[in-house]
OpenMM code with the backbone's topology and positions (N, CA, C; nanometers):
from openmm import Vec3, app, unit

residues = "UNK UNK UNK UNK UNK UNK UNK UNK UNK UNK UNK UNK UNK UNK UNK UNK UNK UNK UNK UNK UNK UNK UNK UNK UNK UNK UNK UNK UNK UNK UNK UNK UNK UNK UNK UNK UNK UNK UNK UNK UNK UNK UNK UNK UNK UNK UNK UNK UNK UNK UNK UNK UNK UNK UNK UNK UNK UNK UNK UNK UNK UNK UNK UNK UNK UNK UNK UNK UNK UNK UNK UNK UNK UNK UNK UNK UNK UNK UNK UNK UNK UNK UNK UNK UNK UNK UNK UNK UNK UNK UNK UNK UNK UNK UNK UNK UNK UNK UNK UNK UNK UNK UNK UNK UNK UNK UNK UNK UNK UNK UNK UNK UNK UNK UNK UNK UNK UNK UNK UNK UNK UNK UNK UNK UNK UNK UNK UNK UNK UNK UNK UNK UNK UNK UNK UNK UNK UNK UNK UNK UNK UNK UNK UNK UNK UNK UNK UNK UNK UNK UNK UNK UNK UNK UNK UNK UNK UNK UNK UNK UNK UNK".split()
positions = [
    Vec3(0.0993, -0.0951, 0.0127),
    Vec3(-0.0566, -0.0281, -0.0395),
    Vec3(0.0836, 0.0992, 0.0032),
    Vec3(0.0998, 0.2402, -0.0508),
    Vec3(0.1084, 0.3645, -0.0988),
    Vec3(0.0747, 0.4391, 0.0181),
    Vec3(0.1306, 0.5669, 0.0615),
    Vec3(0.1181, 0.6751, 0.1411),
    Vec3(0.0319, 0.7355, 0.0411),
    Vec3(-0.1122, 0.8110, 0.1313),
    Vec3(-0.1399, 0.9078, 0.0247),
    Vec3(-0.2769, 0.9803, 0.1877),
    Vec3(-0.3182, 1.0850, 0.0830),
    Vec3(-0.4170, 1.1554, 0.1546),
    Vec3(-0.5284, 1.0606, 0.2861),
    Vec3(-0.5125, 1.0562, 0.3662),
    Vec3(-0.6275, 0.9478, 0.5362),
    Vec3(-0.5268, 0.8436, 0.4656),
    Vec3(-0.4562, 0.8161, 0.4933),
    Vec3(-0.3782, 0.6522, 0.5397),
    Vec3(-0.2447, 0.7273, 0.6224),
    Vec3(-0.2579, 0.5414, 0.6892),
    Vec3(-0.1485, 0.7040, 0.8119),
    Vec3(-0.0407, 0.5911, 0.8181),
    Vec3(0.0470, 0.6281, 0.8071),
    Vec3(0.1441, 0.5983, 0.7287),
    Vec3(0.3123, 0.6128, 0.9762),
    Vec3(0.3258, 0.4908, 0.9341),
    Vec3(0.4155, 0.5138, 1.0941),
    Vec3(0.5744, 0.5286, 1.0201),
    Vec3(0.6584, 0.6059, 1.0678),
    Vec3(0.8000, 0.6207, 1.0310),
    Vec3(0.9653, 0.6486, 1.1157),
    Vec3(1.0301, 0.5609, 1.1051),
    Vec3(1.1127, 0.6385, 1.2015),
    Vec3(1.2225, 0.7222, 1.1175),
    Vec3(1.2973, 0.8462, 1.1592),
    Vec3(1.3634, 0.9607, 1.1210),
    Vec3(1.4410, 0.9610, 1.2073),
    Vec3(1.5760, 1.0738, 1.1383),
    Vec3(1.6996, 1.1008, 1.1904),
    Vec3(1.7568, 1.2075, 1.0797),
    Vec3(1.6804, 1.3339, 1.2146),
    Vec3(1.6964, 1.4876, 1.1054),
    Vec3(1.8554, 1.5485, 1.1616),
    Vec3(1.9141, 1.6095, 0.9756),
    Vec3(2.0009, 1.6321, 1.0218),
    Vec3(2.0194, 1.7862, 0.9476),
    Vec3(2.0401, 1.9000, 1.0648),
    Vec3(2.0840, 2.0353, 0.9845),
    Vec3(2.2407, 2.0611, 0.9392),
    Vec3(2.2612, 2.1291, 0.8043),
    Vec3(2.3954, 2.1137, 0.7708),
    Vec3(2.5117, 2.0665, 0.8228),
    Vec3(2.4391, 1.8793, 0.8045),
    Vec3(2.5681, 1.7484, 0.8350),
    Vec3(2.5615, 1.7353, 1.0056),
    Vec3(2.4528, 1.8381, 1.0534),
    Vec3(2.5152, 1.7705, 1.2634),
    Vec3(2.3915, 1.7422, 1.2519),
    Vec3(2.3381, 1.5903, 1.3349),
    Vec3(2.2051, 1.5373, 1.3833),
    Vec3(2.1505, 1.6103, 1.4488),
    Vec3(2.0103, 1.6663, 1.4430),
    Vec3(1.9560, 1.7039, 1.5604),
    Vec3(1.8157, 1.6448, 1.6460),
    Vec3(1.8001, 1.5776, 1.6101),
    Vec3(1.7423, 1.4360, 1.6719),
    Vec3(1.6412, 1.3681, 1.6158),
    Vec3(1.6442, 1.2116, 1.6673),
    Vec3(1.6254, 1.1095, 1.5897),
    Vec3(1.4924, 0.9904, 1.6630),
    Vec3(1.4455, 0.9977, 1.5975),
    Vec3(1.2605, 0.7911, 1.6060),
    Vec3(1.3210, 0.7300, 1.7111),
    Vec3(1.4728, 0.7205, 1.6320),
    Vec3(1.5427, 0.5894, 1.6586),
    Vec3(1.5541, 0.5720, 1.8077),
    Vec3(1.6193, 0.5953, 1.8326),
    Vec3(1.6327, 0.6375, 1.9651),
    Vec3(1.5615, 0.6537, 2.0661),
    Vec3(1.5129, 0.7216, 2.0374),
    Vec3(1.3416, 0.6530, 2.1678),
    Vec3(1.3027, 0.5595, 2.1065),
    Vec3(1.3329, 0.5013, 2.0364),
    Vec3(1.2434, 0.3619, 2.0355),
    Vec3(1.0930, 0.3647, 1.9287),
    Vec3(0.9960, 0.4023, 1.9605),
    Vec3(0.8912, 0.4645, 1.9367),
    Vec3(0.8934, 0.5188, 1.7507),
    Vec3(0.8480, 0.4998, 1.6285),
    Vec3(0.8236, 0.5181, 1.5171),
    Vec3(0.6892, 0.7051, 1.5778),
    Vec3(0.7064, 0.7388, 1.4488),
    Vec3(0.6430, 0.8416, 1.3920),
    Vec3(0.4861, 0.8137, 1.3491),
    Vec3(0.3490, 0.7875, 1.4012),
    Vec3(0.2499, 0.8217, 1.3091),
    Vec3(0.1409, 0.9610, 1.2972),
    Vec3(0.1240, 0.9384, 1.1561),
    Vec3(0.1081, 1.0271, 1.1105),
    Vec3(-0.0200, 1.0069, 0.9966),
    Vec3(-0.1401, 1.0645, 1.0396),
    Vec3(-0.2563, 1.0827, 0.9459),
    Vec3(-0.2386, 1.1482, 0.8525),
    Vec3(-0.1881, 1.1129, 0.6706),
    Vec3(-0.1325, 1.2344, 0.5641),
    Vec3(-0.2540, 1.2867, 0.5345),
    Vec3(-0.2831, 1.4451, 0.4687),
    Vec3(-0.2945, 1.5096, 0.3989),
    Vec3(-0.3866, 1.5626, 0.5131),
    Vec3(-0.3967, 1.5873, 0.6264),
    Vec3(-0.3918, 1.6685, 0.7967),
    Vec3(-0.3276, 1.7489, 0.8574),
    Vec3(-0.2712, 1.7706, 0.7568),
    Vec3(-0.1566, 1.9056, 0.8329),
    Vec3(-0.0692, 1.8964, 0.9476),
    Vec3(-0.0448, 1.7693, 0.9667),
    Vec3(0.0159, 1.7909, 1.0866),
    Vec3(0.2024, 1.7168, 1.0520),
    Vec3(0.2630, 1.7994, 0.9335),
    Vec3(0.4378, 1.7409, 0.9428),
    Vec3(0.4143, 1.9105, 0.8059),
    Vec3(0.5019, 1.9175, 0.8233),
    Vec3(0.5614, 2.0032, 0.7363),
    Vec3(0.4971, 2.0687, 0.5576),
    Vec3(0.5358, 2.1092, 0.5834),
    Vec3(0.4508, 2.0841, 0.3279),
    Vec3(0.5396, 1.9663, 0.2297),
    Vec3(0.7311, 2.0237, 0.2908),
    Vec3(0.7684, 1.8707, 0.1968),
    Vec3(0.8153, 1.7809, 0.2963),
    Vec3(0.7525, 1.7681, 0.4287),
    Vec3(0.8067, 1.6358, 0.4454),
    Vec3(0.6496, 1.5138, 0.3998),
    Vec3(0.5460, 1.5956, 0.4328),
    Vec3(0.3869, 1.5329, 0.3839),
    Vec3(0.4250, 1.4822, 0.2193),
    Vec3(0.4685, 1.6025, 0.1174),
    Vec3(0.5014, 1.5613, -0.0009),
    Vec3(0.5598, 1.4971, -0.0302),
    Vec3(0.7334, 1.4041, 0.0381),
    Vec3(0.8401, 1.3291, 0.0378),
    Vec3(0.7485, 1.2610, 0.0548),
    Vec3(0.6810, 1.2041, 0.1299),
    Vec3(0.6047, 1.0646, 0.2494),
    Vec3(0.4747, 1.0223, 0.1129),
    Vec3(0.4280, 1.0970, 0.0559),
    Vec3(0.3240, 1.0606, -0.0781),
    Vec3(0.4338, 1.0058, -0.1925),
    Vec3(0.3336, 0.8397, -0.1807),
    Vec3(0.3817, 0.7239, -0.2688),
    Vec3(0.4663, 0.6225, -0.2393),
    Vec3(0.5196, 0.6594, -0.0921),
    Vec3(0.5589, 0.5705, -0.0222),
    Vec3(0.5611, 0.4140, 0.0254),
    Vec3(0.5935, 0.3806, 0.0969),
    Vec3(0.5119, 0.1677, 0.0679),
    Vec3(0.6162, 0.1400, 0.1907),
    Vec3(0.5922, 0.0356, 0.2850),
    Vec3(0.6390, 0.0126, 0.4154),
    Vec3(0.7886, -0.0414, 0.3838),
    Vec3(0.8671, -0.0092, 0.4273),
    Vec3(0.9789, -0.0795, 0.3814),
    Vec3(1.1250, 0.0167, 0.3096),
    Vec3(1.0464, 0.1781, 0.2896),
    Vec3(1.0652, 0.2416, 0.1909),
    Vec3(1.2004, 0.2925, 0.2360),
    Vec3(1.3368, 0.3540, 0.2619),
    Vec3(1.4369, 0.4185, 0.3451),
    Vec3(1.5094, 0.5502, 0.1982),
    Vec3(1.4972, 0.6187, 0.2853),
    Vec3(1.5347, 0.7432, 0.1521),
    Vec3(1.5422, 0.8585, 0.2152),
    Vec3(1.5994, 0.9982, 0.1479),
    Vec3(1.6709, 1.0982, 0.2382),
    Vec3(1.5408, 1.1932, 0.1798),
    Vec3(1.5332, 1.2860, 0.2419),
    Vec3(1.4379, 1.3856, 0.2335),
    Vec3(1.5172, 1.5738, 0.2550),
    Vec3(1.5066, 1.6419, 0.0851),
    Vec3(1.5730, 1.7833, 0.1461),
    Vec3(1.5029, 1.8304, 0.1623),
    Vec3(1.4593, 1.9163, 0.2407),
    Vec3(1.3270, 2.0612, 0.2304),
    Vec3(1.4084, 2.1610, 0.2447),
    Vec3(1.3589, 2.2279, 0.2405),
    Vec3(1.4230, 2.3972, 0.1711),
    Vec3(1.3428, 2.4412, 0.2427),
    Vec3(1.3983, 2.5431, 0.3213),
    Vec3(1.3247, 2.6304, 0.4115),
    Vec3(1.1493, 2.7037, 0.3444),
    Vec3(1.1391, 2.6898, 0.2655),
    Vec3(0.9586, 2.7747, 0.2365),
    Vec3(0.8925, 2.6033, 0.2358),
    Vec3(0.9943, 2.4518, 0.2141),
    Vec3(0.7957, 2.3922, 0.2504),
    Vec3(0.8479, 2.3070, 0.3339),
    Vec3(0.9513, 2.4314, 0.4325),
    Vec3(0.9907, 2.3587, 0.5712),
    Vec3(0.8790, 2.4627, 0.6901),
    Vec3(0.9596, 2.5232, 0.8155),
    Vec3(0.9545, 2.5780, 0.8761),
    Vec3(0.9413, 2.7272, 0.8105),
    Vec3(0.9617, 2.8001, 0.6687),
    Vec3(0.9487, 2.8967, 0.6474),
    Vec3(1.1001, 2.9174, 0.6297),
    Vec3(1.1384, 3.0980, 0.5670),
    Vec3(1.2246, 3.1365, 0.5727),
    Vec3(1.2177, 3.2619, 0.6714),
    Vec3(1.3228, 3.2569, 0.7830),
    Vec3(1.3206, 3.3952, 0.9020),
    Vec3(1.2979, 3.4999, 0.8537),
    Vec3(1.2177, 3.5340, 0.9488),
    Vec3(1.1523, 3.6671, 0.8957),
    Vec3(1.2529, 3.7990, 1.0292),
    Vec3(1.3215, 3.8886, 0.9699),
    Vec3(1.4259, 4.0143, 1.0586),
    Vec3(1.2754, 4.0762, 1.1211),
    Vec3(1.3770, 4.0427, 1.2444),
    Vec3(1.2631, 4.2116, 1.3523),
    Vec3(1.1233, 4.1133, 1.3925),
    Vec3(1.1759, 3.9736, 1.4479),
    Vec3(1.0512, 3.9032, 1.4598),
    Vec3(1.0606, 3.8738, 1.5963),
    Vec3(1.0719, 3.9790, 1.6521),
    Vec3(1.0897, 3.9514, 1.7958),
    Vec3(0.9771, 4.0587, 1.8896),
    Vec3(0.9681, 4.0131, 2.0333),
    Vec3(0.8742, 4.0296, 2.1169),
    Vec3(0.8684, 4.0217, 2.2731),
    Vec3(0.8144, 4.1046, 2.3399),
    Vec3(0.8425, 4.0682, 2.4959),
    Vec3(0.7291, 4.0441, 2.5556),
    Vec3(0.7288, 3.9722, 2.5763),
    Vec3(0.6600, 3.8448, 2.6723),
    Vec3(0.6324, 3.8315, 2.8148),
    Vec3(0.5512, 3.8671, 2.9069),
    Vec3(0.5335, 3.8297, 3.0173),
    Vec3(0.5758, 3.6902, 3.0987),
    Vec3(0.6510, 3.6415, 3.1707),
    Vec3(0.7188, 3.5041, 3.2118),
    Vec3(0.5693, 3.4985, 3.2572),
    Vec3(0.4623, 3.4825, 3.2907),
    Vec3(0.4046, 3.3677, 3.3047),
    Vec3(0.3174, 3.2958, 3.1396),
    Vec3(0.3796, 3.3493, 3.0769),
    Vec3(0.3244, 3.2318, 2.9611),
    Vec3(0.4160, 3.1636, 2.9396),
    Vec3(0.5314, 3.1253, 2.9929),
    Vec3(0.5626, 3.0110, 2.9986),
    Vec3(0.6329, 2.9421, 3.1022),
    Vec3(0.5725, 2.7496, 3.0105),
    Vec3(0.5729, 2.7127, 3.1183),
    Vec3(0.6461, 2.6714, 3.1591),
    Vec3(0.7814, 2.6550, 3.1687),
    Vec3(0.9151, 2.6176, 3.2565),
    Vec3(0.9881, 2.7503, 3.3210),
    Vec3(0.8912, 2.8486, 3.3043),
    Vec3(0.9419, 2.9627, 3.3596),
    Vec3(1.0270, 2.9903, 3.5160),
    Vec3(1.0094, 2.8787, 3.5638),
    Vec3(1.0937, 2.8212, 3.6763),
    Vec3(1.2325, 2.7426, 3.6918),
    Vec3(1.2407, 2.7313, 3.5397),
    Vec3(1.3614, 2.6422, 3.5057),
    Vec3(1.4412, 2.6956, 3.4705),
    Vec3(1.5114, 2.8466, 3.5163),
    Vec3(1.5788, 2.8873, 3.5094),
    Vec3(1.6205, 2.9377, 3.3353),
    Vec3(1.5414, 3.0194, 3.2481),
    Vec3(1.5528, 3.0446, 3.1148),
    Vec3(1.6701, 3.1422, 3.0865),
    Vec3(1.7685, 3.1217, 2.9757),
    Vec3(1.8459, 3.1891, 2.9411),
    Vec3(1.8434, 3.1852, 2.8018),
    Vec3(1.9157, 3.3099, 2.7590),
    Vec3(1.9410, 3.3451, 2.6149),
    Vec3(1.9685, 3.2141, 2.5332),
    Vec3(1.9059, 3.1931, 2.4254),
    Vec3(1.9418, 3.1000, 2.3795),
    Vec3(1.8999, 2.9637, 2.3403),
    Vec3(1.8120, 2.9380, 2.4587),
    Vec3(1.7543, 2.8492, 2.4526),
    Vec3(1.6182, 2.8711, 2.4181),
    Vec3(1.5945, 2.7435, 2.3506),
    Vec3(1.4459, 2.6449, 2.2545),
    Vec3(1.3495, 2.6361, 2.3727),
    Vec3(1.2441, 2.7186, 2.3862),
    Vec3(1.0968, 2.7176, 2.4955),
    Vec3(1.0000, 2.7493, 2.4541),
    Vec3(0.9082, 2.6907, 2.4480),
    Vec3(0.7473, 2.6658, 2.4088),
    Vec3(0.7498, 2.7456, 2.5635),
    Vec3(0.6134, 2.8677, 2.4099),
    Vec3(0.5807, 2.8968, 2.4653),
    Vec3(0.4126, 2.8520, 2.4624),
    Vec3(0.3070, 2.9245, 2.5685),
    Vec3(0.1827, 2.9470, 2.5689),
    Vec3(0.1017, 3.0523, 2.4848),
    Vec3(0.0806, 3.0106, 2.3898),
    Vec3(-0.0265, 3.1309, 2.3713),
    Vec3(-0.1498, 3.2415, 2.4627),
    Vec3(-0.1526, 3.2989, 2.4448),
    Vec3(-0.3076, 3.3469, 2.4737),
    Vec3(-0.4329, 3.2460, 2.4726),
    Vec3(-0.4673, 3.2092, 2.3391),
    Vec3(-0.5433, 3.1697, 2.2635),
    Vec3(-0.5652, 3.0280, 2.2771),
    Vec3(-0.4631, 2.9873, 2.3915),
    Vec3(-0.4717, 2.8086, 2.4188),
    Vec3(-0.3124, 2.7683, 2.3741),
    Vec3(-0.3019, 2.8262, 2.2188),
    Vec3(-0.1973, 2.7052, 2.1434),
    Vec3(-0.0090, 2.7072, 2.2215),
    Vec3(0.0655, 2.6856, 2.1046),
    Vec3(0.1485, 2.6494, 2.1575),
    Vec3(0.2973, 2.6347, 2.0645),
    Vec3(0.4007, 2.7540, 2.0682),
    Vec3(0.4672, 2.8350, 1.9813),
    Vec3(0.6123, 2.7755, 2.0196),
    Vec3(0.7593, 2.7464, 1.9229),
    Vec3(0.7844, 2.6584, 1.9757),
    Vec3(0.9126, 2.8474, 1.9104),
    Vec3(1.0110, 2.8784, 2.0610),
    Vec3(1.0654, 2.9848, 2.0056),
    Vec3(1.1849, 2.9803, 2.0836),
    Vec3(1.2864, 3.0996, 2.0171),
    Vec3(1.4413, 3.1444, 2.0565),
    Vec3(1.4511, 3.2690, 2.2088),
    Vec3(1.4977, 3.2057, 2.3352),
    Vec3(1.4594, 3.2913, 2.3808),
    Vec3(1.5805, 3.4110, 2.4098),
    Vec3(1.5508, 3.5516, 2.3951),
    Vec3(1.6884, 3.6313, 2.3640),
    Vec3(1.7335, 3.6824, 2.4225),
    Vec3(1.6408, 3.7536, 2.5585),
    Vec3(1.6939, 3.7642, 2.7170),
    Vec3(1.5644, 3.7355, 2.7391),
    Vec3(1.6539, 3.7590, 2.9615),
    Vec3(1.5183, 3.7812, 3.0655),
    Vec3(1.5508, 3.8116, 3.1861),
    Vec3(1.4665, 3.8886, 3.1539),
    Vec3(1.3973, 4.0083, 3.2691),
    Vec3(1.3719, 3.9368, 3.3608),
    Vec3(1.3619, 4.0496, 3.4467),
    Vec3(1.2458, 3.9967, 3.6117),
    Vec3(1.1226, 3.9161, 3.6025),
    Vec3(1.0713, 4.0547, 3.5069),
    Vec3(0.9437, 3.9846, 3.4802),
    Vec3(0.9231, 3.9204, 3.2789),
    Vec3(0.9971, 3.9545, 3.2768),
    Vec3(0.9646, 3.9641, 3.0908),
    Vec3(1.0200, 3.9099, 3.0785),
    Vec3(0.9782, 3.8496, 2.8717),
    Vec3(1.1915, 3.7642, 2.8507),
    Vec3(1.1517, 3.8070, 2.7072),
    Vec3(1.2341, 3.8520, 2.6357),
    Vec3(1.2630, 3.8985, 2.4876),
    Vec3(1.3070, 3.7323, 2.4325),
    Vec3(1.1835, 3.7417, 2.3267),
    Vec3(1.1950, 3.6337, 2.2949),
    Vec3(1.1924, 3.6293, 2.1180),
    Vec3(1.2730, 3.5483, 2.0078),
    Vec3(1.1968, 3.5317, 1.8910),
    Vec3(1.1460, 3.4595, 1.8402),
    Vec3(1.0052, 3.5387, 1.7777),
    Vec3(0.9005, 3.3914, 1.7425),
    Vec3(0.9448, 3.3390, 1.6065),
    Vec3(1.0430, 3.3608, 1.5309),
    Vec3(1.0618, 3.2438, 1.4245),
    Vec3(1.1060, 3.1433, 1.4756),
    Vec3(0.9870, 2.9918, 1.4207),
    Vec3(1.0751, 2.8847, 1.4274),
    Vec3(1.2106, 2.8939, 1.4786),
    Vec3(1.2554, 2.7547, 1.5843),
    Vec3(1.4297, 2.7787, 1.5692),
    Vec3(1.4770, 2.7235, 1.4215),
    Vec3(1.3565, 2.6261, 1.3103),
    Vec3(1.4010, 2.5502, 1.2607),
    Vec3(1.4114, 2.6624, 1.0954),
    Vec3(1.3384, 2.7902, 1.1687),
    Vec3(1.3211, 2.8738, 0.9805),
    Vec3(1.4453, 2.9116, 0.9602),
    Vec3(1.4519, 2.8567, 0.8375),
    Vec3(1.5578, 2.9711, 0.7194),
    Vec3(1.6887, 2.8804, 0.7120),
    Vec3(1.6883, 2.6596, 0.7471),
    Vec3(1.7265, 2.6402, 0.7324),
    Vec3(1.6893, 2.4726, 0.6772),
    Vec3(1.7442, 2.4339, 0.5456),
    Vec3(1.7566, 2.3654, 0.4890),
    Vec3(1.7833, 2.2396, 0.5613),
    Vec3(1.6262, 2.1208, 0.6137),
    Vec3(1.6201, 2.0325, 0.6303),
    Vec3(1.6476, 1.8987, 0.5641),
    Vec3(1.6906, 1.7912, 0.6384),
    Vec3(1.7724, 1.6608, 0.6285),
    Vec3(1.7602, 1.5821, 0.6632),
    Vec3(1.5944, 1.4814, 0.5979),
    Vec3(1.5371, 1.4164, 0.7020),
    Vec3(1.5780, 1.2236, 0.6394),
    Vec3(1.6562, 1.1407, 0.6746),
    Vec3(1.7260, 1.0147, 0.6757),
    Vec3(1.5322, 0.9759, 0.7328),
    Vec3(1.5083, 0.9426, 0.6180),
    Vec3(1.3979, 0.8358, 0.6830),
    Vec3(1.3283, 0.6468, 0.6575),
    Vec3(1.2443, 0.6123, 0.7527),
    Vec3(1.2234, 0.4299, 0.7303),
    Vec3(1.1184, 0.4106, 0.7248),
    Vec3(1.0561, 0.4012, 0.6128),
    Vec3(0.9068, 0.3760, 0.6390),
    Vec3(0.8645, 0.1968, 0.7106),
    Vec3(0.8115, 0.2531, 0.8034),
    Vec3(0.7658, 0.1090, 0.9236),
    Vec3(0.6075, 0.0228, 0.8236),
    Vec3(0.5228, 0.1171, 0.8088),
    Vec3(0.3910, 0.0270, 0.7880),
    Vec3(0.3627, 0.1833, 0.7029),
    Vec3(0.2129, 0.1500, 0.6659),
    Vec3(0.0767, 0.2045, 0.5306),
    Vec3(-0.0047, 0.1565, 0.5439),
    Vec3(-0.1295, 0.1852, 0.6028),
    Vec3(-0.2409, 0.1661, 0.6210),
    Vec3(-0.3857, 0.2060, 0.6098),
    Vec3(-0.4719, 0.1822, 0.5984),
    Vec3(-0.6135, 0.2669, 0.5689),
    Vec3(-0.6619, 0.3438, 0.6888),
    Vec3(-0.6372, 0.4631, 0.7617),
    Vec3(-0.7009, 0.5356, 0.8158),
    Vec3(-0.8581, 0.4635, 0.8230),
    Vec3(-0.8525, 0.4468, 1.0217),
    Vec3(-1.0245, 0.4506, 1.0519),
    Vec3(-1.1111, 0.5510, 1.0348),
    Vec3(-1.1797, 0.5107, 1.0147),
    Vec3(-1.3333, 0.6377, 1.0859),
    Vec3(-1.3333, 0.7459, 1.1426),
    Vec3(-1.2328, 0.6793, 1.2855),
    Vec3(-1.2480, 0.7689, 1.3860),
    Vec3(-1.1553, 0.8598, 1.3538),
    Vec3(-1.0092, 0.7780, 1.3198),
    Vec3(-0.8365, 0.8921, 1.2769),
    Vec3(-0.9134, 1.0115, 1.2151),
    Vec3(-1.0052, 0.9485, 1.1121),
    Vec3(-1.0279, 1.0755, 0.9688),
    Vec3(-1.0919, 1.1669, 1.0813),
    Vec3(-1.2211, 1.1516, 1.1451),
    Vec3(-1.2940, 1.2480, 1.2078),
    Vec3(-1.1949, 1.3102, 1.3421),
    Vec3(-1.1398, 1.2608, 1.3971),
    Vec3(-1.0723, 1.2752, 1.5053),
    Vec3(-0.8951, 1.3795, 1.4111),
    Vec3(-0.8977, 1.3668, 1.2921),
    Vec3(-0.8009, 1.4404, 1.2016),
    Vec3(-0.6626, 1.3873, 1.3030),
    Vec3(-0.5835, 1.2655, 1.3410),
    Vec3(-0.4435, 1.2039, 1.3686),
    Vec3(-0.5036, 1.0976, 1.3755),
    Vec3(-0.3756, 1.0269, 1.3446),
    Vec3(-0.3432, 0.9062, 1.3672),
    Vec3(-0.3678, 0.8351, 1.5523),
    Vec3(-0.4012, 0.7221, 1.5062),
    Vec3(-0.3434, 0.6313, 1.6064),
    Vec3(-0.3104, 0.5263, 1.6258),
    Vec3(-0.2121, 0.4655, 1.7079),
    Vec3(-0.0988, 0.3533, 1.6506),
    Vec3(-0.1098, 0.2460, 1.6913),
    Vec3(-0.3064, 0.2372, 1.7840),
    Vec3(-0.3296, 0.0911, 1.7528),
    Vec3(-0.4589, 0.0932, 1.6442),
    Vec3(-0.4801, 0.1862, 1.6007),
    Vec3(-0.5846, 0.1747, 1.4824),
    Vec3(-0.7327, 0.2225, 1.5003),
    Vec3(-0.7597, 0.2044, 1.6458),
    Vec3(-0.9001, 0.2199, 1.7023),
    Vec3(-0.8933, 0.3364, 1.7432),
    Vec3(-1.0041, 0.4035, 1.8290),
    Vec3(-1.0780, 0.5591, 1.7978),
    Vec3(-0.9951, 0.5971, 1.9895),
    Vec3(-0.8607, 0.5335, 1.9883),
    Vec3(-0.8306, 0.5169, 2.1325),
    Vec3(-0.7065, 0.6560, 2.1116),
    Vec3(-0.6408, 0.7413, 2.1856),
    Vec3(-0.5852, 0.8609, 2.1762),
    Vec3(-0.5026, 0.7668, 2.1611),
] * unit.nanometer
topology = app.Topology()
chain = topology.addChain("A")
for resn in residues:
    res = topology.addResidue(resn, chain)
    for name in ("N", "CA", "C"):
        topology.addAtom(name, app.Element.getBySymbol(name[0]), res)
């Protein structure tokens, strides 16, 4: 079976930037499970997985415009510390952290400066402007269940459970 919209694909990956390994699912042991065609992945990854089958191993290079976008100069913001879930863990300049948004969402940001009550952040995604190289090992491809399509994400065991 080939991967495509409304198919569940599980895969291991290793992400490198400029030849340096950034992260890998292999070390954690569990593959990533994704419902294709539902916006769970960056566009270049989604397109690169299209048409792949169980057992396929390949490298995928993703330019910034198909990844996390180009860096936006001046995309900085001063935010009260209360919006950082790990505010008590000693944030410092250069840290990548998660900002909890007023609307309830979350966003990865890079800390530029920490004050007594505010944090200056770069709102670009930490991978913005970077060419990403993924080494992909497809573990499985299957049809999504009705529940997965309704929920908009994959359930690793294929049923309605999260």
